C-alpha positions in Angstrom: -15.1 1.6 -8.5 -15.3 -1.7 -6.6 -18.8 -3.0 -6.1 -20.4 -2.3 -2.8 -17.3 -0.5 -1.6 -18.1 3.1 -2.6 -17.9 4.4 1.0 -14.2 3.8 1.3 -13.5 7.0 -0.7 -14.3 8.8 2.6 -11.2 7.5 4.3 -8.9 10.2 2.9 -11.4 13.1 3.4 -12.1 12.1 6.9 -8.5 12.4 7.7 -8.1 15.8 6.1 -5.5 14.9 3.5 -5.0 11.2 3.8 -5.7 10.4 0.2 -3.9 11.6 -3.0 -6.6 14.1 -3.9 -5.9 17.7 -2.9 -8.1 18.2 0.2 -9.3 21.6 -1.1 -11.0 19.7 -4.0 -13.3 18.0 -1.5 -14.7 21.4 -0.5 -17.7 22.1 -2.7 -21.0 20.4 -1.9 -19.4 18.3 0.8 -21.3 19.1 4.0 -19.9 22.4 5.2 -21.0 23.9 8.5 -24.1 26.0 8.3 -23.4 29.4 6.7 -25.5 31.8 8.8 -25.5 35.5 9.3 -23.2 38.1 8.0 -19.7 37.5 6.5 -16.9 37.1 9.0 -13.3 38.1 8.4 -10.4 36.4 10.1 -6.8 37.7 9.9 -3.9 35.3 10.0 -0.1 35.7 10.1 1.7 32.8 8.6 4.0 31.5 11.4 7.7 31.1 10.8 9.4 27.7 10.7 12.3 27.0 13.0 15.4 25.2 11.8 17.5 22.7 13.6 20.9 23.7 14.9 20.6 27.3 13.7 19.8 26.5 10.0 18.7 23.8 7.7 20.9 23.3 4.7 17.8 22.7 2.6 15.1 25.3 2.6 11.8 23.6 2.9 9.3 25.8 1.1 6.2 23.6 0.8 4.0 26.5 1.9 6.8 29.1 1.6 5.6 30.8 4.9 3.2 32.9 2.7 -0.4 32.5 1.8 -1.4 31.4 -1.7 -4.4 32.4 -3.8 -6.1 29.0 -3.4 -5.6 28.8 0.4 -8.6 28.2 2.5 -9.2 27.4 6.2 -11.7 25.3 8.1 -13.7 27.2 10.8 -15.7 25.6 13.5 -18.1 26.9 16.2 -18.9 24.9 19.3 -21.8 23.1 17.6 -20.0 22.3 14.3 -20.0 18.8 13.0 -18.0 19.9 9.9 -15.9 22.9 9.1 -17.1 26.0 7.3 -14.9 27.0 4.4 -13.3 30.4 4.6 -11.4 31.6 1.5 -8.4 33.9 1.3 -9.5 37.3 0.1 -6.3 39.2 0.4 -2.7 38.7 1.3 -1.7 36.2 -1.4 2.1 36.1 -1.6 2.6 37.6 1.8 2.6 36.2 5.4 -0.4 38.3 6.3 -3.7 37.0 5.0 -7.4 37.8 5.3 -10.0 35.0 5.1 -13.7 35.5 4.7 -16.7 33.2 5.1 -20.0 32.6 7.0 -20.7 30.5 10.1 -23.4 30.8 12.8 -22.2 32.8 15.8 -23.3 35.2 18.5 -21.2 38.1 19.8 -18.6 36.6 22.3 -18.7 33.1 20.8 -15.4 31.4 20.2 -14.3 30.1 16.8 -11.8 27.3 16.2 -9.6 27.1 13.1 -7.7 24.3 11.3 -5.5 24.8 8.2 -5.9 23.6 5.5 -9.6 23.2 4.9 -11.1 19.9 4.1 -14.5 18.3 4.5 -15.9 14.8 4.4 -18.1 13.6 1.7 -21.6 12.6 3.0 -22.4 10.5 -0.1 -19.7 7.9 0.7 -20.8 6.9 4.2 -24.4 6.1 5.3 -23.7 7.7 8.6 -20.5 9.8 8.3 -18.5 10.6 11.4 -18.8 14.2 12.3 -15.7 16.3 12.3 -15.7 17.9 15.7 -13.6 20.9 16.8 -12.6 18.8 19.9 -11.3 15.9 17.8 -10.3 17.2 14.4 -8.3 14.5 12.5 -5.3 15.1 10.2 -3.4 12.7 8.0 0.1 12.4 6.5 -0.2 9.2 4.6 0.0 9.0 0.8 2.4 11.9 0.4 3.6 12.1 -3.2 6.6 14.2 -4.4 6.9 15.3 -8.0 10.6 14.7 -8.9 13.5 16.6 -7.4 13.2 19.9 -9.2 11.1 23.0 -8.7 7.9 21.1 -7.9 9.5 18.7 -5.4 8.1 20.4 -2.3 4.7 21.4 -3.7 2.9 18.6 -1.8 4.1 19.8 1.6 1.5 22.6 1.8 -1.3 20.1 1.9 0.2 18.5 5.0 1.6 21.6 6.7 -1.2 21.6 9.3 -1.7 24.6 11.5 -4.2 25.5 14.2 -5.2 28.8 15.9 -5.8 29.4 19.5 -9.6 29.8 20.0 -10.6 33.4 19.0 -13.6 35.6 19.9 -15.3 37.7 17.3 -15.5 41.5 17.7 -17.7 43.2 15.2 -17.5 40.0 13.0 -13.7 40.0 13.0 -10.9 38.3 14.8 -7.1 37.9 14.7 -5.9 34.3 14.4 -2.9 33.1 16.4 -1.6 30.3 14.2 1.0 27.7 15.0 2.2 24.5 13.2 1.1 21.1 14.3 3.6 19.2 12.2 7.3 18.7 11.4 9.0 19.5 8.1 11.6 16.8 7.2 14.1 16.6 4.4 16.2 13.5 3.5 19.3 14.0 1.3 20.5 10.9 -0.5 22.2 9.6 -3.6 22.1 6.3 -5.4 25.2 4.4 -6.7 23.5 3.8 -10.1 21.0 5.5 -12.4 17.5 4.5 -11.4 13.9 5.8 -11.0 13.1 6.4 -7.3 9.6 5.2 -6.3 9.5 5.4 -2.5 11.6 6.5 0.5 10.6 5.0 3.9 11.9 5.9 7.4 11.5 2.9 9.7 12.1 2.1 13.4 12.1 -1.3 15.2 8.8 -0.7 17.1 5.3 0.2 16.0 5.4 3.8 17.3 5.0 6.0 14.2 1.7 7.6 13.3 0.5 8.7 9.9 -2.6 10.2 11.4 -3.2 12.7 14.2 -6.0 14.3 16.2 -6.1 17.8 17.6 -8.4 19.5 20.1 -9.0 22.9 18.5 -10.7 24.2 21.6 -7.6 23.9 23.7 -5.7 27.0 24.7 -2.7 25.8 22.8 -3.9 23.2 20.2 -1.4 20.3 19.6 -1.6 17.2 17.5 -1.1 13.7 18.9 -1.0 10.3 17.2 -4.3 8.7 16.3 -5.2 5.3 14.9 -2.9 2.3 14.5 0.9 3.1 14.8 3.3 1.2 12.7 7.1 1.0 12.0 7.1 3.2 8.9 6.5 6.6 7.3 6.8 6.9 3.6 6.9 9.4 0.8 6.2 8.4 -2.8 7.6 9.8 -6.0 6.6 10.5 -9.6 9.2 11.5 -12.2 11.8 10.3 -9.8 14.7 9.5 -12.3 18.2 10.2 -10.9 21.7 9.6 -12.2 24.4 7.7 -10.4 25.8 9.8 -7.5 23.3 12.7 -8.0 22.4 14.1 -4.6 18.6 14.7 -4.3 16.2 15.5 -1.5 13.0 14.0 -0.4 10.5 16.0 1.6 7.9 14.8 4.1 5.5 16.3 6.7 5.0 14.2 9.9 3.9 14.4 13.4 6.6 15.2 16.0 8.4 12.1 17.2 11.3 11.6 19.6 13.6 9.0 18.1 16.7 10.2 19.8 17.3 6.7 21.4 16.0 4.7 18.5 17.8 3.0 15.5 16.3 4.5 12.3 16.5 2.6 9.0 15.9 4.2 5.6 14.7 2.3 2.5 14.8 3.8 -1.0 12.8 1.7 -3.4 13.7 2.2 -7.1 13.7 0.7 -10.6 16.9 0.2 -12.4 17.3 1.3 -16.0 16.3 -2.2 -17.2 13.1 -2.1 -15.1 14.2 -4.5 -12.4 13.3 -3.5 -8.9 16.0 -2.6 -6.3 15.8 -1.4 -2.7 18.7 0.5 -1.1 19.0 0.8 2.6 21.1 2.4 5.4 20.7 2.9 9.1 21.4 5.6 11.7 22.0 4.2 15.2 20.1 7.1 17.0 19.8 10.8 17.4 16.7 12.0 15.6 14.2 14.1 17.5 11.6 15.7 15.3 10.0 18.7 17.1 6.9 20.5 15.9 7.3 23.5 13.6 10.9 22.7 13.0 12.7 22.0 9.7 15.2 19.2 9.5 17.6 17.8 7.0 18.9 14.3 7.5 21.7 12.9 5.4 20.8 9.4 4.3 24.3 8.3 3.3 25.9 5.0 2.6 22.9 3.5 0.8 23.5 -0.1 -0.4 21.4 -2.5 -2.4 19.3 -4.8 -0.2 19.8 -8.5 -1.1 16.5 -10.3 -1.8 18.1 -13.1 -3.9 15.3 -13.1 -6.4 13.6 -10.0 -7.9 11.3 -8.6 -5.3 9.2 -5.4 -5.1 9.2 -3.2 -2.1 5.6 -2.5 -0.9 5.3 0.7 1.3 3.1 0.0 4.2 -0.2 1.7 4.6 -4.0 1.5 5.1 -6.0 -1.6 4.1 -9.1 0.6 3.6 -8.1 1.1 0.0 -8.9 -2.6 -0.5 -12.6 -2.1 0.1 -12.8 -4.1 3.3 -16.1 -5.6 4.4 -15.9 -6.9 7.9 -18.8 -8.8 9.4 -20.3 -7.0 12.4 -18.6 -3.7 11.8 -20.1 -0.6 10.2 -18.1 1.2 7.5 -17.2 3.9 10.0 -16.1 1.3 12.5 -13.8 -0.2 9.9 -12.2 3.2 9.2 -11.8 3.8 13.0 -10.2 0.4 13.4 -7.5 1.6 11.0 -6.4 -1.7 9.5 -3.0 -1.4 8.0 0.2 -3.3 7.1 3.9 -2.5 7.7 6.2 -2.3 4.6 7.4 -5.5 3.1 8.8 -7.1 0.0 6.9 -9.5 -2.3 8.1 -11.5 -5.3 8.0 -9.5 -8.6 6.5 -12.7 -10.1 5.2 -16.0 -8.9 8.0 -18.4 -7.9 9.0 -20.2 -11.2 9.8 -23.8 -12.0 13.5 -22.8 -12.3 13.6 -21.0 -9.0 12.0 -24.0 -7.2 14.5 -26.4 -8.9 17.3 -24.1 -7.6 15.9 -24.5 -4.1 15.6 -28.3 -4.3 19.1 -28.7 -5.6 20.5 -26.6 -2.7 18.2 -28.1 -0.1 18.5 -31.7 -1.3 15.3 -32.9 0.6 14.6 -36.5 1.6 11.9 -38.5 -0.3 9.4 -38.1 2.5 9.8 -34.3 2.4 9.3 -34.3 -1.4 6.1 -36.3 -0.8 4.8 -33.6 1.5 5.9 -30.7 -0.7 5.0 -31.8 -4.2 2.1 -33.4 -6.1 1.9 -37.1 -5.6 0.5 -40.0 -3.6 2.1 -42.3 -1.1 5.6 -41.0 -1.8 5.2 -41.3 -5.6 5.4 -37.9 -7.4 2.8 -37.1 -10.0 4.7 -36.4 -13.3 1.5 -35.5 -15.1 1.1 -32.3 -12.9 4.6 -31.3 -12.1 6.6 -29.3 -14.7 9.9 -30.2 -13.0 11.9 -33.5 -12.9 15.1 -35.0 -11.8 17.9 -35.7 -14.4 21.3 -36.8 -13.5 20.7 -36.2 -9.8 19.6 -32.6 -10.4 16.2 -31.0 -10.5 15.5 -29.2 -13.8 12.4 -27.7 -15.4 10.7 -30.0 -17.9 10.4 -29.2 -21.6 7.1 -29.8 -23.3 4.5 -28.5 -25.7 4.1 -24.7 -25.9 1.3 -23.2 -27.9 2.2 -21.3 -31.1 0.7 -18.0 -32.2 -1.9 -19.8 -34.4 -3.5 -21.2 -31.3 -3.4 -24.8 -32.6 0.1 -26.1 -33.2 2.8 -26.4 -30.6 6.6 -26.4 -30.4 8.8 -28.0 -27.8 10.1 -25.6 -25.2 11.3 -25.2 -21.6 9.0 -24.5 -18.7 11.7 -22.8 -16.7 10.0 -19.4 -16.6 6.5 -20.7 -16.0 5.0 -20.6 -12.4 5.7 -23.5 -10.2 2.6 -25.7 -10.0 1.9 -29.0 -8.2 3.2 -27.6 -5.0 1.5 -27.9 -1.6 1.2 -25.3 1.1 3.9 -27.2 3.0 6.1 -27.1 -0.1 5.6 -23.4 -0.7 6.3 -22.6 3.0 9.5 -24.8 2.9 10.8 -22.8 -0.1 10.0 -19.5 1.5 11.5 -20.3 4.9 14.7 -21.7 3.4 15.1 -18.6 1.2 14.5 -16.2 4.1 16.4 -18.0 6.9 19.1 -20.0 5.2 19.9 -17.8 2.2 19.1 -14.3 3.4 19.8 -14.6 7.1 16.3 -13.8 8.4 15.3 -15.2 11.8 14.2 -18.7 12.2 10.5 -19.0 12.8 8.3 -21.5 14.7 6.0 -21.7 11.6 7.6 -21.9 8.2 4.7 -20.1 6.5 5.8 -16.8 8.1 7.6 -16.0 4.8 4.5 -16.4 2.7 2.3 -13.2 2.5 -0.8 -13.0 4.6 -4.1 -12.3 2.8 -3.9 -8.7 4.0 -0.4 -8.2 2.6 -1.3 -10.0 -0.6 -4.3 -7.9 -1.2 -2.6 -4.6 -0.3 0.2 -5.4 -2.7 -2.2 -6.5 -5.5 -4.2 -3.2 -5.1 -1.0 -1.3 -5.5 -0.6 0.4 -2.1 -2.3 3.5 -0.9 0.0 5.5 -3.3 -1.8 4.1 -6.3 -4.2 6.9 -7.2 -6.6 4.5 -9.0 -6.6 1.8 -6.2 -10.2 2.2 -5.3 -11.3 2.1 -8.9 -9.5 -1.0 -10.1 -11.0 -4.5 -10.0 -7.8 -6.3 -11.1 -4.2 -5.9 -10.1 -3.3 -3.0 -12.3 -6.5 -2.0 -14.0 -9.9 -3.2 -15.3 -9.1 -5.0 -18.5 -8.5 -8.7 -17.7 -7.1 -9.4 -21.2 -4.2 -7.0 -20.4 -3.6 -8.2 -16.9 -4.7 -11.7 -16.3 -4.4 -15.2 -17.8 -7.9 -16.6 -17.4 -10.3 -18.9 -19.2 -10.8 -16.0 -21.7 -7.3 -15.9 -23.1 -5.2 -18.7 -21.7 -5.3 -20.9 -24.8 -3.1 -18.4 -26.6 0.6 -18.2 -27.6 2.9 -19.4 -24.9 0.3 -21.7 -23.1 1.8 -24.8 -21.5 -1.2 -26.8 -22.9 -2.3 -28.5 -19.7 -5.2 -30.2 -21.5 -8.2 -28.9 -19.5 -11.1 -27.3 -21.3 -11.4 -23.5 -21.3 -14.0 -21.3 -23.0 -12.8 -18.0 -24.3 -16.1 -16.2 -25.0 -17.4 -12.7 -24.6 -19.0 -13.4 -21.2 -16.3 -13.4 -18.5 -18.5 -15.5 -16.2 -19.5 -18.3 -18.6 -17.7 -21.0 -20.6 -17.9 -20.6 -24.4 -18.6 -23.7 -26.6 -16.0 -22.4 -28.9 -13.2 -23.0 -26.3 -10.4 -25.5 -26.5 -8.2 -27.9 -24.6 -5.0 -25.8 -25.3 -5.2 -23.6 -22.2 -2.5 -23.6 -19.5 -0.1 -21.5 -17.6 2.0 -18.9 -19.3 5.6 -17.6 -18.6 5.6 -15.0 -15.8 5.6 -11.3 -16.5 4.2 -11.4 -20.0 1.2 -9.2 -19.2 1.0 -5.7 -17.7 2.2 -5.2 -14.1 0.3 -3.4 -11.4 1.1 0.1 -10.1 4.0 -1.2 -8.0 5.5 -3.2 -10.9 4.2 -6.7 -9.7 3.2 -9.2 -12.3 0.4 -11.8 -12.5 -1.3 -11.1 -9.2 -4.5 -11.6 -11.1 -4.5 -14.9 -12.9 -1.9 -17.4 -14.3 -2.0 -19.4 -11.0 -3.8 -18.7 -7.8 -1.4 -18.0 -4.9 -1.2 -19.6 -1.5 -1.2 -17.3 1.5 0.1 -17.9 5.0 -3.3 -17.7 6.7 -5.7 -20.4 7.7 -8.9 -19.4 5.9 -12.0 -18.1 7.7 -14.8 -17.0 5.3 -16.5 -14.8 7.9 -13.5 -13.1 9.4 -11.2 -11.0 7.3 -9.0 -9.2 8.1 -8.0 -11.4 10.9 -7.0 -10.4 14.5 -5.2 -7.2 15.1 -5.5 -3.9 13.2 -1.8 -4.0 12.2 -0.5 -6.8 9.9 -3.6 -9.1 10.5 -2.9 -12.8 10.0 -4.8 -15.9 10.9 -2.4 -18.3 12.6 -4.9 -20.3 14.6 -5.9 -23.6 12.9 -9.0 -23.8 15.1 -10.3 -20.7 13.3 -10.0 -22.3 9.9 -13.1 -23.2 7.9 -13.7 -26.9 7.7 -14.1 -28.7 4.3 -15.3 -32.3 4.9 -13.1 -32.6 7.9 -10.0 -30.8 6.5 -8.9 -27.4 7.5 -8.5 -24.8 4.8 -5.8 -22.4 3.7 -6.3 -19.0 2.0 -5.5 -18.6 -1.7 -5.8 -15.4 -3.8 -5.7 -14.1 -7.4 -7.6 -16.4 -9.7 -5.9 -18.7 -12.3 -5.6 -19.6 -15.9 -8.8 -21.8 -16.0 -10.9 -19.5 -13.8 -13.4 -16.8 -14.7 -11.9 -13.3 -14.9 -13.9 -12.3 -11.8 -11.9 -14.7 -9.7 -8.9 -12.3 -10.4 -10.5 -9.4 -8.6 -8.0 -8.2 -6.0 -10.6 -8.6 -3.2 -11.8 -12.1 -4.3 -11.1 -14.8 -1.7 -10.8 -18.5 -2.1 -9.5 -21.5 -0.1 -8.1 -25.0 -0.5 -7.7 -27.9 1.9 -4.4 -27.9 3.8 -2.1 -29.9 1.5 -4.0 -29.5 -1.8 -2.0 -29.2 -5.1 -3.0 -28.6 -8.7 -2.0 -27.3 -12.1 -3.7 -24.0 -11.3 -2.0 -23.0 -8.0 1.4 -21.7 -7.0 2.8 -19.1 -4.6 4.8 -15.9 -4.2 7.8 -15.2 -1.9 7.4 -12.6 0.9 9.9 -10.8 3.2 9.1 -8.5 6.1 11.2 -5.7 7.2 14.1 -6.9 9.4 
């Protein structure tokens, strides 16, 4: 688990289902309401689900409108600061169930019920927020579907939230009057080729969709409303998502009610082709979706076509930044959770931009000499050939060839640096590439600032962590795990086969934070995508080269600005380094200690700095 960030595990439990762990598993020893007096029995009839237009073509059976043996409900009294757990004692497999448990009450008191049961973990927050019956929170983020077969809908029961009208006990018993708080949604789609589906996202043009809700259980007719930071997207993830070309499959999602009848809705299906390359398919519906509570829907997501990103890019489903272990000066852990920092969905380069990709850009862009002087390593208009791994030959930019370390770690062979990360590039040069690719090649809007097509620190860290769908996100130090030798080119392993032999001393010893006297001068960058990727399939976010971000760097203020897509655009907020403003960089590099590659490690460079240890990664927002 990340150092000093243990409390973040509470994010999911506080939101009653927001993390990937089944909320019923949080039940034991978690701070239930006081169990006082005699056992109480509550009787509940599972409500029916309506269908749109007289019948949904796909039966959504996440909870199957019957009670299951493992079902439990959360019960509050007026003084509760956490629910008491009541277990199903009879009625499994039917719509009529009996729940039993203990909670303090007096005859005539009202009780308030939320289904399913979940409780916060008091060990993860110094001062955990109470779960009050007047403001019980529910969450729909992080939904994960298991394939498209018999288990495809099993996750829905965790998010099929229900509440009862307040009930009064008579002789320790009461009849619940349950109703749904959520919508059951199905999306039918097929892909034009065999692939493995990773995510399906529904997106609108405005930030109006909530993945969290709050409900007043004491109301005569409890209903959920959006809570937290709204965004453009709702997403369901998949495991075992392999499909064949043309196979019609169905994704299932629970969500808060939303009227999108006059909104354009765009669907994104993120997948991996058979050869492992990422691809995103997309289609849009002009308008007409109105999701009402307790209603089942099926939407045909037809006409999916591959989304052009020009170079291989990975789709990152938007979500909460709390998985990144945020530490915000001046805010308590609970205040950070309440702030609900998050990012919208986006694409990020599968690898760092390579020498070949940058040469392709220069050959199309044909920049003037003064522009090259601002973009690339050099001084007074003279480029620094000792740093750059690209050169001009015959009027064209090409990757250089040079020494590449052999397997023995001592001898070298001559080879091309085409697939090595672009180095010797300034922030201006990185932004110029990204803006040109986005605007001129892919037709994205022109922007006042060219760095809009570099990732922000928040987007970079969220992608490196693997998104909130990564079940190990809060336990991983590096992008993809905890073993730096498997994930990161650093001073521990960079003088190995494939090194570009950049001639700086590295010490590969047992201590990841100290140079070894047995090191060498053979360290350097390596070809991209040679080590293991992270959960999303992104390579080298820890190590190889550090990566420039869009933000001006402020050491005391991260994440910056607003709760959604925070980004520091204000130069006056930048830290000063001997009179120069600083830009944010992330990820560690081939000559750094392994700890520099932690996904939450931050660094900065002066505005137009360049080196053999720094590069960048292309970024695209949703249109």
